[in-house]
C-alpha positions in Angstrom: -23.9 -26.1 -24.0 -27.3 -26.6 -22.5 -25.7 -26.8 -19.0 -24.1 -23.4 -19.5 -27.4 -21.8 -20.5 -29.0 -23.3 -17.4 -26.3 -21.9 -15.2 -26.6 -18.4 -16.8 -30.3 -18.4 -16.2 -31.4 -17.2 -12.8 -28.7 -16.9 -10.1 -25.7 -17.6 -12.3 -25.7 -14.1 -13.7 -25.8 -12.6 -10.2 -22.9 -14.8 -9.1 -20.8 -13.6 -12.0 -21.6 -10.0 -11.3 -20.7 -10.4 -7.7 -17.5 -12.2 -8.6 -16.5 -9.4 -11.0 -17.2 -6.7 -8.4 -15.4 -8.6 -5.7 -12.3 -9.1 -7.9 -12.3 -5.4 -8.9 -12.7 -4.3 -5.3 -9.8 -6.6 -4.2 -7.4 -5.1 -6.8 -8.5 -1.6 -5.9 -7.9 -2.3 -2.2 -4.5 -3.9 -2.9 -3.5 -0.9 -4.9 -4.3 1.4 -2.1 -2.5 -0.8 0.4 0.7 -0.8 -1.7 0.5 3.0 -2.1 0.2 3.4 1.7 3.2 1.1 2.2 5.2 3.1 -0.3 4.3 6.4 1.4 5.2 5.0 4.9 8.5 3.8 3.6 9.3 7.2 2.1 8.4 8.9 5.4 10.6 6.4 7.2 13.5 7.2 4.9 13.0 10.9 5.4 13.0 10.4 9.2 16.2 8.4 9.1 17.9 11.1 7.0 16.8 13.8 9.4 18.0 11.7 12.4 21.4 11.3 10.7 21.6 15.1 10.1 20.7 15.8 13.7 23.4 13.3 14.8 26.0 15.0 12.7 25.0 18.4 14.1 25.2 17.0 17.6 28.7 15.7 17.0 29.8 19.1 15.6 28.4 20.9 18.6 30.2 18.5 20.9 33.5 19.1 19.1 33.0 22.8 19.2 32.2 22.9 22.9 35.2 20.6 23.7 37.7 23.0 22.1 
C-alpha cells in the first residue's frame, strides 16, 4: 500500500492522466478511421452500381444501333 502511495505522489498522477488521454485519443481516432472506411466502401459500391448501369445502357445502345 505504501508503494502505491509513493507511485501516486509526484509523477505518477501525470503518467496516469497522460495514459487516459492517450487511450481516449486512440479510440476517437480509430472511430474516425472506421467511419472513413465505411464511407469509402459506400462510395465504391455506388460507383460500381453506376458503372453497371452505364454498361447496361451501352449494351442497349449497341443493340438498337445494330438493328
